[in-house]
N, C-alpha and C positions, 0 to 999 in steps of 0.2 A: 504494500500500500504506500503510495507516495505521501510526502510530508504533509501537504495541505489536506489530503484525504483523511489522514490520521487526526489532524486538529479538528476538522469538521465532524468526524465521528465522535470524538470526545465531547464536543459541545452538545451534540444531539443527546448523548447519554445523560449529561448533567441536566440539561433543560427538560428532558423528557420524563424525569421522575415525577411521580405523584407524591403529594404529602398525604399520608394516610393516618388514620387514627391508631395510636399505639394499642397493642394488645397486651393484656395484663393477666397473669395467673399468680394468685397468692401475694399480691402487693398493691400499693397505691399506683394509680395511673401516672405515668411519667410523660409529661408533655415535651415537645421539642422546645429547646431554649429554656429548659428548666433551670432552677437555681443550682442543681447539681452540675449541669453542663457549664453554667456561668462560673462556677467555682473552680473550673479547670479540667473537667473531664470531657470537654468537646473534642471531637476527633479531628486530627490532621490527616490529610490524604496525600498519597503519591500515585502516579500513574505507572502501571507496569504492563508488559505485553504477556498475553497468554496464547498458547498455541491451540489449534483446533483439537488436538488430541486430549486436551484437558476436559472437553465435553464428556469423555468416556471414562473419567476417573473420579473417585470420591464416594462418600457415604450416601449421597442422595440420588444415585443412579436409578432410573426407572428401568425395570426389566419385566417385560411381558411378551405377548405374542408378536408385537410390532417392534420391540426394541431389545435385541439380544445383547448379551454381555460381550464386550470387546476384551481381548486378552489383557490390555492394560487396566481394565476395570477390576480384575481379581485382586483382592486384598493381598498386600505384600507380606503380611505378618501371620499367615496361616500356620498354625501349629497343631500337633497331635495332643489333645488334652490329657490323655492318659499318661503322657510322659512329663507332665508338669503338675505335680501334686498340689501346688499352691493354687491352681486354677479350679480344682474339683473338690473343694471342701464344702460339704453340706448338701450335695446332690449326687445323683447317680448318672452313669453313662450306660446306654444300652449295650455297648461293647467297646473294645479298646481302639476302634478305628476312627472314632469321631474326631474331626478336625474343625477348626474355627479360627477366625481372626483373633489374635491374642488380645487386642484391645477390646473386642466385643466380648470375649470370654471374661475379661476382668470386669466389665460392666455387668455381665450376667451374674457373676459371683457376688458383686455388691448387691444386686437385686435379690438374689436368693437369701443372702444374709438378712436383708430387711424383712423378707417374707418369714424367715425362721423366727425373727423377733415377734412376729404376729402369730406364731404357732402354726404356720403353714410350711410344712417341711418335708414334702414327699415329691420333690422335683426330679425329673430325669430328662436328659437330652437324648432324643431318639435319632436325630440327624443334624448334620452341620454342613460344612463345606463339601462339595462334590466337584471333582475335576471334570473337564469336558468328556473324557473317555468314560468315566464312571457314569456320568449322566446319560451318555449314549447307550451304554449297556443296560441301564435301568429302563430307559424308554423302549428298547427292543424287547425286554423281558416283560414289562408291565403294560405296554401299550398306551395310547393317547388318553384313555380314560383315567389313568392313574399316574402318569408321568408326563414330563415335558421334554421336547427334544433338547439335545446339548446346546448350551448357550442361552436357552430361553427360560431357564429356571433361576430363581434368586439364589438357590443353593450354590450356583456356580460362582457367586461373588465372594463367599466367605463371610458375609454379613448377616445371614439368616440362619435360623435354627428351628427345629421342631421340638417343642417342649411338651413333655408328658408328665403324668402323675404315676407313681408306682402303686397307687391304690385303686384308681378307677379312671374312666374316660374323662378327658379334659372338659367336656360339656357339663359334667356334674361335679367335677373335682374342685375342692377348695383352691387348689393351685391355679386352675383355669380362671376362677372367679377373681382371685387376688390379682392375677396378671392383667385382666381386662380393666381393672380399676387403677392399678399402680405402675404398670410397666413403663408408661410414658415418662415417669420421673427419672428413669435410668436410661432413657434414650431409645426405648423399644416401642414399636407399634404392632398391633394385630394387623397383619398385612391383608388378610382376606376376610373381611367382616361378612356376617350373614346377610345383611341387607344391601350389600354393594356388589353382588355378583355380576350385575349388568355392566358395571364399570370395570371391575378387575378381570372379568372373564374366567374367574376361578371360583369353584364352589367353596362354601364356608369351611375354613380350616381353623378351628379354635386353638390349634397347637402351633401354628406357623407365625413366628415373630421375626421382625426385621429391625436391625439396628440402624438408626438415623442420627442419634445424638440430640441433645438439647441445643436450641429451643424448638427444633423442628417437630419432635415427638409431642411436645406440649401443644403446639398449634393444631396438629392433626387430631389430638385427643379432644381439645376444646371445640373445634369446628366439625368434628366427626367426618373428617376427610379420609379418603384413600390417598395413597401416594400420588396416583394419577391426578386427583383433584387438587392436591396441595401444590404440585409443580405448575399446574395451570394457573392457580391462584397467584403464585409468586411471579409468574410471567406477566400476569395482568397488572399487578400493583407496582412492580418494579422494586420497591423498597418498603421496609417497615421497621419499626422499633417494637420490641416485645419484652415483657418481663416474665420470666419463668423461674420458679423456685427461688424467688427473691433476688434474682440477678437480671440485669438489663442487657439485651442483645440487639444488634442491628443486622438486618439481612438485606442484601442487594442482589438483584437478578440482572445479568447482562446477556444479551444475545451474542452468539459467537458463530458467525457464518464461516469465517476463515480465521487466521490469526487476528487477534483484536487487542485493543488497549482498554484496560479497566482500571478503576480506582480502588485502592486498598489503604487502610490506615497505617500511619507511620508510628503511632504510639499505642497500639492495642493489638493483642493477639487476634489473628484471623485465620480462617480455613477456606480454601476454594474447593468446591465440588462441582463437577459437571452434572447435568441431568440426564445424560445419555440420549439426548434429543438434539437440541440446538442452542443450548445456553449453559452458563455457569452461575453458581450461587456463591456469593461471598458472605460468610457468617463471621461477624465481629463479636468477640467474646468480652466479658467484663474485664 
């Protein structure tokens, strides 16, 4: 992209943002230009370049029948849980082959420990990460009624897991009920809700949870979104400020047709994730 084209694109991004009402969970509404920002917490920004491949990487990737996993989208920290004792304290594994992103496993462990404190303590992981070859074999064995082709399953990311109870089916289990109410606090969402089949294209799976991280899981819980609906929402509003679990976050959406210039803060932690479609999301942390 030529120099003047870059400058014009940046101006469009800045001018094109909407000012939207902040979303709040568990705290007071924080308006733009609040006393907190005036006291020195206002963000300073710099412009950086992102490559098109960034669209296919990150925690917020949409994976369904229309958007398959790209190889660069697979979590880089996938580990075998049975070889890491500190990650499997307080719950069971269906067998020793379960793999998962280490970061996701740490968040799952934190969630299980919170549930144990509420006397809900019969969790089991039945499935985690599956490589493309494993997914293909499963699809060939089970068929399209019970499995997805390689690359079209969230399990190919390393960010999703099937959670069970050692006592009963998840539909009736205390573990299932606790997760539906509390999983968002630890960054997880119920990926295939019972009343959203027409949107997800997948039948209700009370056991299938996907890690997105805060504050995204909080917004989805509050608005009763699917991941499909949430990403459409971000694409529409372009930016928002939210408070989740007492912490304030900012979220920005940028379209990325080819390599593009985006703005990120210079004085705050941030993470960039693609949506696996045509844009990236910048999440600015407290």
